Structure formats: C-alpha cells, structure tokens
FIFI-120864 format. One record per residue: residue number from 1; x negated, y negated, z negated of N, C-alpha, C in turn. Coordinates in steps of 0.02 Angstrom, whole numbers. Layout:
residues N
{site NUM; {X; Y; Z}; {X; Y; Z}; {X; Y; Z}}
...
end
This chain:
residues 259
{site 1; {-43; 60; 0}; {0; 0; 0}; {-44; -62; 0}}
{site 2; {-25; -111; 40}; {-62; -174; 43}; {-58; -211; -23}}
{site 3; {-112; -244; -44}; {-109; -283; -107}; {-61; -342; -101}}
{site 4; {-35; -362; -158}; {12; -418; -162}; {-25; -484; -162}}
{site 5; {1; -532; -124}; {-20; -601; -130}; {44; -642; -140}}
{site 6; {49; -677; -197}; {111; -710; -214}; {101; -786; -218}}
{site 7; {153; -821; -199}; {152; -894; -196}; {212; -923; -233}}
{site 8; {199; -966; -280}; {252; -1009; -306}; {279; -1049; -247}}
{site 9; {340; -1074; -254}; {369; -1111; -198}; {358; -1186; -203}}
{site 10; {391; -1219; -251}; {389; -1292; -255}; {320; -1318; -273}}
{site 11; {293; -1360; -230}; {227; -1392; -237}; {169; -1343; -234}}
{site 12; {184; -1282; -211}; {131; -1234; -193}; {140; -1217; -119}}
{site 13; {199; -1193; -101}; {216; -1184; -30}; {250; -1246; -2}}
{site 14; {296; -1274; -40}; {341; -1327; -15}; {321; -1394; -45}}
{site 15; {302; -1441; -2}; {280; -1507; -23}; {340; -1553; -31}}
{site 16; {351; -1578; -91}; {408; -1622; -104}; {401; -1691; -71}}
{site 17; {340; -1710; -54}; {330; -1775; -22}; {353; -1774; 50}}
{site 18; {339; -1720; 85}; {357; -1715; 156}; {420; -1673; 167}}
{site 19; {443; -1640; 112}; {500; -1594; 116}; {489; -1540; 169}}
{site 20; {428; -1513; 168}; {411; -1462; 218}; {355; -1418; 191}}
{site 21; {345; -1362; 224}; {288; -1318; 210}; {232; -1337; 258}}
{site 22; {172; -1352; 232}; {118; -1373; 277}; {104; -1322; 332}}
{site 23; {86; -1346; 390}; {70; -1302; 446}; {13; -1254; 429}}
{site 24; {-36; -1279; 392}; {-94; -1237; 375}; {-73; -1180; 329}}
{site 25; {-23; -1192; 286}; {2; -1140; 242}; {37; -1085; 282}}
{site 26; {79; -1105; 329}; {113; -1056; 371}; {63; -1017; 414}}
{site 27; {10; -1050; 436}; {-42; -1016; 476}; {-79; -965; 433}}
{site 28; {-93; -983; 370}; {-127; -936; 325}; {-83; -875; 312}}
{site 29; {-19; -886; 299}; {27; -830; 286}; {32; -785; 347}}
{site 30; {33; -813; 406}; {36; -773; 467}; {-25; -727; 472}}
{site 31; {-83; -752; 453}; {-144; -710; 456}; {-145; -658; 400}}
{site 32; {-118; -676; 342}; {-118; -630; 285}; {-69; -573; 293}}
{site 33; {-20; -580; 336}; {35; -533; 339}; {12; -461; 356}}
{site 34; {-41; -455; 394}; {-64; -388; 414}; {-104; -353; 359}}
{site 35; {-128; -391; 311}; {-171; -362; 260}; {-142; -363; 189}}
{site 36; {-90; -403; 179}; {-61; -412; 112}; {15; -407; 114}}
{site 37; {44; -390; 57}; {116; -395; 47}; {131; -466; 26}}
{site 38; {167; -503; 67}; {181; -574; 54}; {240; -580; 6}}
{site 39; {229; -617; -49}; {280; -624; -101}; {289; -698; -116}}
{site 40; {351; -720; -120}; {368; -785; -150}; {388; -771; -223}}
{site 41; {356; -805; -270}; {372; -798; -342}; {391; -867; -367}}
{site 42; {454; -878; -381}; {480; -945; -389}; {532; -950; -445}}
{site 43; {544; -1011; -467}; {599; -1023; -513}; {665; -1026; -476}}
{site 44; {664; -1033; -411}; {725; -1036; -371}; {755; -967; -359}}
{site 45; {820; -966; -343}; {850; -908; -312}; {843; -920; -237}}
{site 46; {798; -885; -204}; {785; -898; -133}; {842; -876; -88}}
{site 47; {893; -843; -116}; {952; -826; -77}; {1005; -881; -81}}
{site 48; {993; -933; -120}; {1042; -987; -129}; {1040; -1035; -70}}
{site 49; {1093; -1073; -62}; {1103; -1114; -2}; {1047; -1165; 9}}
{site 50; {1018; -1193; -46}; {967; -1244; -39}; {899; -1214; -20}}
{site 51; {892; -1148; -24}; {826; -1117; -16}; {822; -1066; 40}}
{site 52; {879; -1042; 64}; {878; -986; 110}; {841; -1002; 175}}
{site 53; {846; -1064; 199}; {812; -1080; 262}; {736; -1076; 255}}
{site 54; {711; -1092; 195}; {639; -1088; 184}; {618; -1015; 173}}
{site 55; {662; -976; 142}; {649; -904; 136}; {641; -874; 205}}
{site 56; {686; -892; 251}; {683; -864; 318}; {621; -888; 356}}
{site 57; {600; -950; 342}; {541; -976; 375}; {477; -939; 354}}
{site 58; {471; -927; 289}; {412; -892; 263}; {417; -817; 279}}
{site 59; {477; -790; 277}; {490; -719; 290}; {446; -674; 246}}
{site 60; {453; -680; 180}; {412; -639; 135}; {434; -566; 136}}
{site 61; {388; -522; 116}; {406; -452; 109}; {448; -441; 46}}
{site 62; {434; -482; -5}; {469; -474; -70}; {475; -543; -102}}
{site 63; {522; -548; -149}; {532; -611; -184}; {543; -597; -258}}
{site 64; {507; -634; -299}; {522; -637; -371}; {562; -701; -380}}
{site 65; {628; -694; -388}; {672; -751; -394}; {680; -771; -467}}
{site 66; {698; -834; -478}; {721; -858; -543}; {677; -835; -601}}
{site 67; {611; -847; -591}; {562; -833; -644}; {562; -761; -667}}
{site 68; {575; -715; -620}; {569; -644; -636}; {633; -610; -655}}
{site 69; {690; -646; -657}; {752; -615; -677}; {786; -576; -620}}
{site 70; {763; -587; -559}; {786; -547; -501}; {726; -535; -456}}
{site 71; {716; -473; -435}; {661; -455; -390}; {689; -416; -332}}
{site 72; {671; -438; -271}; {694; -402; -212}; {634; -383; -168}}
{site 73; {639; -325; -137}; {591; -303; -88}; {629; -286; -25}}
{site 74; {618; -326; 27}; {659; -323; 88}; {733; -330; 67}}
{site 75; {775; -281; 80}; {846; -286; 62}; {862; -250; -4}}
{site 76; {812; -226; -38}; {822; -187; -99}; {815; -231; -161}}
{site 77; {861; -225; -207}; {854; -258; -272}; {814; -212; -317}}
{site 78; {755; -235; -336}; {709; -194; -376}; {723; -202; -450}}
{site 79; {744; -262; -471}; {754; -276; -542}; {801; -335; -550}}
{site 80; {842; -332; -603}; {885; -388; -621}; {892; -390; -697}}
{site 81; {892; -450; -725}; {907; -458; -797}; {949; -521; -806}}
{site 82; {1012; -512; -826}; {1057; -568; -837}; {1052; -594; -908}}
{site 83; {1072; -657; -917}; {1073; -688; -983}; {1121; -650; -1030}}
{site 84; {1100; -645; -1092}; {1144; -621; -1145}; {1204; -668; -1149}}
{site 85; {1266; -642; -1149}; {1327; -683; -1146}; {1335; -727; -1208}}
{site 86; {1320; -701; -1266}; {1327; -740; -1328}; {1277; -798; -1328}}
{site 87; {1217; -784; -1306}; {1165; -836; -1302}; {1185; -889; -1251}}
{site 88; {1212; -867; -1194}; {1233; -914; -1142}; {1288; -960; -1168}}
{site 89; {1337; -934; -1203}; {1391; -975; -1230}; {1364; -1026; -1281}}
{site 90; {1319; -1003; -1323}; {1290; -1047; -1373}; {1251; -1104; -1340}}
{site 91; {1215; -1089; -1288}; {1177; -1140; -1252}; {1223; -1192; -1220}}
{site 92; {1275; -1168; -1187}; {1322; -1214; -1155}; {1358; -1258; -1206}}
{site 93; {1378; -1229; -1261}; {1412; -1267; -1313}; {1366; -1320; -1342}}
{site 94; {1304; -1301; -1355}; {1255; -1349; -1383}; {1241; -1406; -1334}}
{site 95; {1235; -1389; -1270}; {1222; -1440; -1219}; {1279; -1490; -1214}}
{site 96; {1341; -1465; -1215}; {1399; -1509; -1212}; {1399; -1557; -1272}}
{site 97; {1387; -1529; -1331}; {1391; -1568; -1393}; {1336; -1621; -1398}}
{site 98; {1277; -1606; -1369}; {1219; -1649; -1379}; {1197; -1687; -1316}}
{site 99; {1239; -1685; -1264}; {1225; -1725; -1205}; {1172; -1699; -1159}}
{site 100; {1155; -1635; -1165}; {1105; -1605; -1120}; {1138; -1582; -1055}}
{site 101; {1101; -1583; -1002}; {1125; -1562; -936}; {1094; -1494; -919}}
{site 102; {1133; -1441; -924}; {1109; -1375; -904}; {1163; -1340; -863}}
{site 103; {1142; -1294; -821}; {1189; -1257; -780}; {1154; -1223; -722}}
{site 104; {1192; -1207; -670}; {1164; -1174; -612}; {1212; -1180; -553}}
{site 105; {1189; -1159; -496}; {1229; -1159; -434}; {1239; -1087; -412}}
{site 106; {1302; -1069; -397}; {1318; -1002; -373}; {1367; -1007; -316}}
{site 107; {1351; -973; -260}; {1396; -969; -203}; {1421; -1038; -181}}
{site 108; {1375; -1085; -176}; {1388; -1153; -152}; {1429; -1195; -202}}
{site 109; {1438; -1169; -263}; {1474; -1207; -314}; {1427; -1221; -373}}
{site 110; {1434; -1281; -401}; {1388; -1304; -453}; {1424; -1305; -521}}
{site 111; {1390; -1277; -571}; {1418; -1273; -639}; {1368; -1304; -687}}
{site 112; {1382; -1363; -712}; {1336; -1398; -756}; {1374; -1434; -812}}
{site 113; {1343; -1435; -871}; {1364; -1482; -922}; {1338; -1551; -902}}
{site 114; {1376; -1603; -917}; {1356; -1672; -899}; {1334; -1676; -825}}
{site 115; {1378; -1661; -779}; {1360; -1657; -707}; {1336; -1723; -678}}
{site 116; {1355; -1779; -709}; {1332; -1843; -682}; {1255; -1849; -683}}
{site 117; {1223; -1813; -729}; {1150; -1813; -731}; {1122; -1778; -669}}
{site 118; {1155; -1726; -646}; {1132; -1691; -586}; {1138; -1736; -525}}
{site 119; {1194; -1772; -520}; {1205; -1817; -463}; {1151; -1871; -462}}
{site 120; {1137; -1901; -520}; {1084; -1953; -523}; {1016; -1924; -504}}
{site 121; {1002; -1864; -529}; {938; -1831; -513}; {932; -1820; -438}}
{site 122; {985; -1795; -406}; {983; -1781; -335}; {970; -1845; -294}}
{site 123; {1005; -1897; -312}; {998; -1960; -276}; {928; -1988; -284}}
{site 124; {901; -1985; -345}; {834; -2011; -357}; {781; -1969; -322}}
{site 125; {793; -1903; -318}; {742; -1858; -291}; {748; -1846; -216}}
{site 126; {812; -1836; -193}; {823; -1818; -123}; {855; -1874; -82}}
{site 127; {880; -1925; -117}; {913; -1980; -82}; {987; -1970; -72}}
{site 128; {1014; -1912; -91}; {1085; -1898; -84}; {1104; -1841; -131}}
{site 129; {1168; -1833; -140}; {1193; -1777; -181}; {1256; -1749; -147}}
{site 130; {1256; -1684; -136}; {1312; -1651; -103}; {1339; -1594; -147}}
{site 131; {1344; -1606; -210}; {1365; -1555; -257}; {1441; -1543; -255}}
{site 132; {1458; -1482; -273}; {1529; -1463; -279}; {1538; -1435; -350}}
{site 133; {1553; -1480; -398}; {1554; -1462; -468}; {1619; -1425; -487}}
{site 134; {1610; -1374; -530}; {1667; -1336; -556}; {1657; -1326; -632}}
{site 135; {1707; -1301; -665}; {1705; -1292; -737}; {1647; -1248; -758}}
{site 136; {1603; -1276; -799}; {1542; -1241; -819}; {1557; -1177; -858}}
{site 137; {1615; -1174; -890}; {1632; -1114; -929}; {1643; -1052; -885}}
{site 138; {1650; -1063; -820}; {1655; -1006; -774}; {1593; -962; -777}}
{site 139; {1536; -991; -797}; {1474; -953; -802}; {1479; -896; -853}}
{site 140; {1526; -903; -901}; {1534; -851; -951}; {1569; -789; -923}}
{site 141; {1596; -795; -863}; {1634; -740; -831}; {1592; -703; -780}}
{site 142; {1532; -726; -765}; {1490; -695; -715}; {1420; -683; -743}}
{site 143; {1380; -645; -708}; {1311; -634; -729}; {1269; -695; -709}}
{site 144; {1235; -723; -758}; {1191; -781; -748}; {1120; -759; -764}}
{site 145; {1074; -770; -718}; {1006; -746; -727}; {958; -800; -751}}
{site 146; {976; -862; -737}; {934; -918; -757}; {976; -982; -758}}
{site 147; {958; -1028; -801}; {989; -1094; -802}; {938; -1146; -783}}
{site 148; {962; -1203; -760}; {920; -1261; -747}; {935; -1316; -798}}
{site 149; {884; -1351; -819}; {892; -1409; -863}; {869; -1470; -825}}
{site 150; {910; -1523; -826}; {891; -1587; -796}; {881; -1637; -852}}
{site 151; {820; -1663; -857}; {806; -1711; -911}; {732; -1714; -927}}
{site 152; {716; -1745; -984}; {646; -1757; -1001}; {621; -1706; -1052}}
{site 153; {557; -1715; -1072}; {525; -1667; -1116}; {556; -1667; -1186}}
{site 154; {583; -1724; -1207}; {616; -1727; -1273}; {674; -1678; -1277}}
{site 155; {713; -1675; -1224}; {769; -1628; -1222}; {746; -1556; -1222}}
{site 156; {692; -1542; -1186}; {663; -1474; -1185}; {645; -1452; -1256}}
{site 157; {610; -1496; -1291}; {588; -1479; -1360}; {648; -1468; -1406}}
{site 158; {701; -1508; -1397}; {760; -1501; -1439}; {793; -1433; -1427}}
{site 159; {802; -1414; -1364}; {834; -1350; -1349}; {791; -1292; -1374}}
{site 160; {727; -1294; -1361}; {683; -1240; -1384}; {681; -1234; -1460}}
{site 161; {686; -1291; -1494}; {686; -1290; -1567}; {749; -1256; -1595}}
{site 162; {805; -1265; -1561}; {868; -1237; -1584}; {881; -1167; -1556}}
{site 163; {845; -1148; -1504}; {855; -1083; -1472}; {787; -1049; -1461}}
{site 164; {759; -1019; -1513}; {693; -988; -1506}; {691; -926; -1461}}
{site 165; {750; -905; -1437}; {753; -846; -1393}; {743; -864; -1320}}
{site 166; {739; -929; -1305}; {730; -950; -1235}; {667; -994; -1229}}
{site 167; {644; -1002; -1168}; {590; -1048; -1153}; {610; -1091; -1095}}
{site 168; {583; -1152; -1094}; {600; -1200; -1042}; {535; -1225; -1010}}
{site 169; {505; -1186; -965}; {446; -1212; -929}; {464; -1270; -885}}
{site 170; {433; -1328; -898}; {451; -1388; -861}; {422; -1387; -791}}
{site 171; {457; -1422; -745}; {431; -1432; -678}; {371; -1477; -682}}
{site 172; {327; -1474; -632}; {266; -1513; -634}; {279; -1588; -637}}
{site 173; {337; -1610; -611}; {353; -1682; -611}; {383; -1704; -678}}
{site 174; {394; -1656; -724}; {421; -1671; -791}; {491; -1702; -788}}
{site 175; {532; -1680; -740}; {599; -1707; -733}; {652; -1653; -746}}
{site 176; {630; -1596; -769}; {677; -1542; -782}; {639; -1478; -797}}
{site 177; {677; -1425; -806}; {646; -1361; -824}; {693; -1304; -806}}
{site 178; {665; -1245; -801}; {704; -1184; -797}; {718; -1160; -867}}
{site 179; {772; -1124; -877}; {788; -1094; -941}; {795; -1018; -932}}
{site 180; {751; -981; -964}; {754; -908; -960}; {742; -879; -1030}}
{site 181; {762; -817; -1039}; {749; -785; -1102}; {674; -772; -1109}}
{site 182; {650; -773; -1171}; {578; -773; -1184}; {542; -710; -1161}}
{site 183; {579; -655; -1153}; {546; -592; -1136}; {534; -584; -1061}}
{site 184; {545; -637; -1022}; {540; -630; -950}; {498; -686; -920}}
{site 185; {466; -672; -863}; {424; -721; -829}; {413; -697; -758}}
{site 186; {380; -738; -718}; {361; -715; -651}; {316; -654; -654}}
{site 187; {273; -651; -705}; {230; -593; -713}; {271; -530; -725}}
{site 188; {325; -535; -764}; {370; -478; -774}; {397; -453; -707}}
{site 189; {419; -500; -666}; {445; -482; -601}; {393; -449; -556}}
{site 190; {333; -477; -557}; {279; -448; -516}; {261; -377; -539}}
{site 191; {263; -366; -605}; {249; -299; -630}; {300; -249; -605}}
{site 192; {364; -268; -605}; {416; -224; -578}; {404; -211; -504}}
{site 193; {384; -263; -467}; {371; -254; -396}; {311; -209; -385}}
{site 194; {258; -219; -424}; {199; -177; -418}; {216; -104; -429}}
{site 195; {258; -91; -479}; {278; -23; -494}; {316; 7; -435}}
{site 196; {360; -32; -406}; {399; -8; -348}; {354; 7; -289}}
{site 197; {301; -32; -280}; {258; -25; -221}; {198; 21; -233}}
{site 198; {190; 43; -294}; {134; 88; -309}; {67; 53; -312}}
{site 199; {68; -10; -333}; {6; -48; -342}; {5; -77; -412}}
{site 200; {-41; -121; -428}; {-42; -149; -496}; {-65; -222; -494}}
{site 201; {-57; -255; -550}; {-72; -327; -555}; {-146; -342; -546}}
{site 202; {-189; -294; -559}; {-261; -308; -553}; {-282; -322; -481}}
{site 203; {-242; -299; -433}; {-259; -311; -363}; {-220; -370; -334}}
{site 204; {-177; -401; -375}; {-134; -455; -350}; {-172; -522; -350}}
{site 205; {-155; -564; -302}; {-180; -633; -298}; {-119; -678; -303}}
{site 206; {-122; -729; -346}; {-64; -772; -356}; {-84; -846; -355}}
{site 207; {-41; -886; -324}; {-49; -959; -320}; {6; -992; -360}}
{site 208; {-10; -1048; -395}; {41; -1085; -430}; {19; -1153; -452}}
{site 209; {67; -1192; -478}; {50; -1260; -499}; {83; -1281; -564}}
{site 210; {134; -1244; -588}; {174; -1267; -645}; {171; -1217; -702}}
{site 211; {199; -1239; -760}; {196; -1198; -819}; {230; -1129; -809}}
{site 212; {281; -1126; -767}; {313; -1061; -757}; {270; -1013; -716}}
{site 213; {212; -1036; -694}; {164; -992; -660}; {110; -964; -707}}
{site 214; {112; -986; -769}; {58; -971; -817}; {45; -897; -824}}
{site 215; {97; -858; -842}; {88; -786; -853}; {67; -751; -789}}
{site 216; {95; -771; -732}; {80; -740; -668}; {6; -749; -650}}
{site 217; {-19; -810; -656}; {-89; -822; -639}; {-136; -787; -688}}
{site 218; {-116; -786; -751}; {-159; -755; -801}; {-164; -679; -793}}
{site 219; {-109; -647; -773}; {-108; -574; -768}; {-130; -548; -700}}
{site 220; {-129; -589; -649}; {-151; -567; -582}; {-226; -557; -580}}
{site 221; {-248; -515; -534}; {-319; -504; -527}; {-356; -568; -513}}
{site 222; {-327; -610; -469}; {-353; -677; -454}; {-295; -726; -460}}
{site 223; {-302; -775; -504}; {-253; -828; -511}; {-281; -893; -484}}
{site 224; {-245; -923; -436}; {-270; -983; -402}; {-224; -1041; -417}}
{site 225; {-252; -1095; -445}; {-214; -1156; -459}; {-219; -1203; -400}}
{site 226; {-164; -1234; -382}; {-165; -1287; -332}; {-200; -1348; -362}}
{site 227; {-229; -1389; -319}; {-262; -1450; -343}; {-215; -1498; -376}}
{site 228; {-151; -1493; -361}; {-100; -1535; -392}; {-68; -1502; -453}}
{site 229; {-97; -1446; -477}; {-69; -1409; -533}; {-77; -1448; -598}}
{site 230; {-34; -1432; -647}; {-41; -1461; -713}; {-104; -1433; -746}}
{site 231; {-131; -1469; -794}; {-195; -1450; -825}; {-193; -1380; -856}}
{site 232; {-136; -1362; -887}; {-132; -1297; -920}; {-142; -1240; -870}}
{site 233; {-122; -1249; -808}; {-130; -1198; -757}; {-203; -1196; -732}}
{site 234; {-232; -1254; -723}; {-301; -1256; -701}; {-348; -1224; -752}}
{site 235; {-331; -1232; -816}; {-374; -1205; -869}; {-378; -1129; -869}}
{site 236; {-324; -1095; -849}; {-324; -1022; -853}; {-335; -990; -784}}
{site 237; {-336; -1030; -732}; {-345; -1003; -664}; {-416; -980; -653}}
{site 238; {-424; -931; -608}; {-491; -909; -589}; {-523; -957; -540}}
{site 239; {-481; -995; -505}; {-506; -1041; -454}; {-454; -1096; -444}}
{site 240; {-478; -1157; -434}; {-433; -1213; -417}; {-449; -1236; -346}}
{site 241; {-399; -1236; -304}; {-408; -1256; -235}; {-388; -1329; -225}}
{site 242; {-382; -1350; -163}; {-360; -1419; -148}; {-285; -1426; -162}}
{site 243; {-261; -1487; -165}; {-188; -1498; -173}; {-149; -1471; -113}}
{site 244; {-84; -1469; -121}; {-41; -1444; -68}; {-48; -1485; -5}}
{site 245; {-58; -1551; -11}; {-65; -1593; 48}; {-136; -1596; 74}}
{site 246; {-180; -1554; 45}; {-249; -1550; 68}; {-268; -1480; 90}}
{site 247; {-219; -1444; 119}; {-230; -1376; 145}; {-254; -1328; 90}}
{site 248; {-224; -1334; 31}; {-247; -1296; -26}; {-244; -1221; -17}}
{site 249; {-189; -1195; 10}; {-184; -1122; 18}; {-232; -1098; 72}}
{site 250; {-234; -1132; 127}; {-281; -1114; 182}; {-353; -1112; 156}}
{site 251; {-374; -1164; 121}; {-443; -1168; 98}; {-459; -1115; 46}}
{site 252; {-412; -1099; 3}; {-423; -1046; -46}; {-430; -978; -11}}
{site 253; {-390; -966; 40}; {-396; -904; 77}; {-464; -899; 113}}
{site 254; {-488; -955; 138}; {-556; -955; 167}; {-609; -941; 113}}
{site 255; {-601; -972; 55}; {-649; -964; 0}; {-655; -890; -19}}
{site 256; {-599; -855; -24}; {-599; -785; -45}; {-604; -737; 15}}
{site 257; {-617; -766; 75}; {-625; -725; 135}; {-565; -679; 148}}
{site 258; {-506; -708; 139}; {-445; -670; 151}; {-421; -678; 223}}
{site 259; {-444; -731; 256}; {-424; -743; 326}; {-486; -759; 368}}
end
C-alpha cells in the first residue's frame, strides 16, 4: 500500500486570500498521486455544500473530515463518531444562555445559536452571507459529529472551562474554532485510515498550519508546518516550509525529494 500524505485544507491547501488552491499545490498533488495515498485531513466536512467543489478539484483518495469524527476512503465510510446527545444539549443550552454562537450546517441548512453572529462573520470574511437558518434544537434529533464556534479566544476559554469533555482548537485567524470531544483528533482519524489500508502513522507525511493539526503532525512520521502556521505547530513540526502563498507544499515536496 502506498504511504499516506495528508493535507489540512484551510490555509494549507486553500488560500483564504485568493479563495483558491495554488497552482503549485495542485501540480505537487498530481505528481504525488502515483506514489502516495492522497488524504485531506480537515476540520470541514468535505461533503458539505461549501466544500464539495474543492474536494472534487483535489480528488483525494481518502478524507479525514471534521477533525477525525468521520473518515472516508473512496466511497467507503471507515469511521464515524457522533457527539454524545446529553453533552450536545448541554452545550447548546449553555451557548444560548451565555450568548455564544455555536452550531453546524447540514444538508444546506444552518443550525446555530445566535445566528446573527454567523451572518456578520460571513460578511466580514467572504463579503456575503447566504445562510438558511433553522431551529438549532433540530441538532438534538440527528447525529452531529462536530460543532463550529464563531467568536474570540475569550469565548473558547469560557466553553472549555465549563465543558472539560470537549476541546476548541481555534482557527489560525483566531476568529472561531471547531468543537469536538476530547478523545478525537485528526490523528485519530488517520490511525483508523492507516488500519484500513494496512499501513501505519510512522510512514505518514502530514501538512498543517493550525492547532487542530497538532496531534496529526506530532504522530506522523514527518510533520510539516506551513510557513503561515501558528507558533505551536512550528514548534512540534519536523520541518517548516514556505507559506501557502509562497509555494509551501511544492517546496516541501522538493525538499523531501517526493516529486
């Protein structure tokens, strides 16, 4: 089995400044495809409406979605772990009471506490908002694998202090975070994928830039930090490459003689 090479998505594959994947990154992936199993390991659900076109563009062999709570290989679901329902209800109730914005998007419908925060975030970040908000309590009736938090670091610390069973790795821009149970990470997802493919983490190469990449880079055989990565990721990485807008993935692949 070909060794795994995994890429975080936002600000590793996908540049938020240009809203595109650099040409050099796509060229590197095209060359790697014959020698490696191409994996996207992301906080996103790459099957969701905002991400599916980029999933199709990269055409990975496997995806670690939502920080390891869902893992797919081609059309096969390798692993899934949904939120504990009691914990989910407690989180939503606390967010409503304390003005926090948390929720998720499912099947083109958006479920968030304090949805006006999401609208403001979208306009500030993307220039527009096309959300279709519905009652957030509907999330208690379906399987939820990850939540999103929109807000600053103060809110993250407050939620983590009141809910020690979850973690909120912040996005590199410090404007929000993913919310997952503490026993799961991108590394968890990669381990399940390695088991399915008959390989192991010691042969894996992983790229990332944010706190939710920490475990993945630390446990992979080679962990590569983007030049635009947060300091905590650079400190534990085996190698730091150029930023995303400086052909970081291409240059790292040249450095390790992968292409």
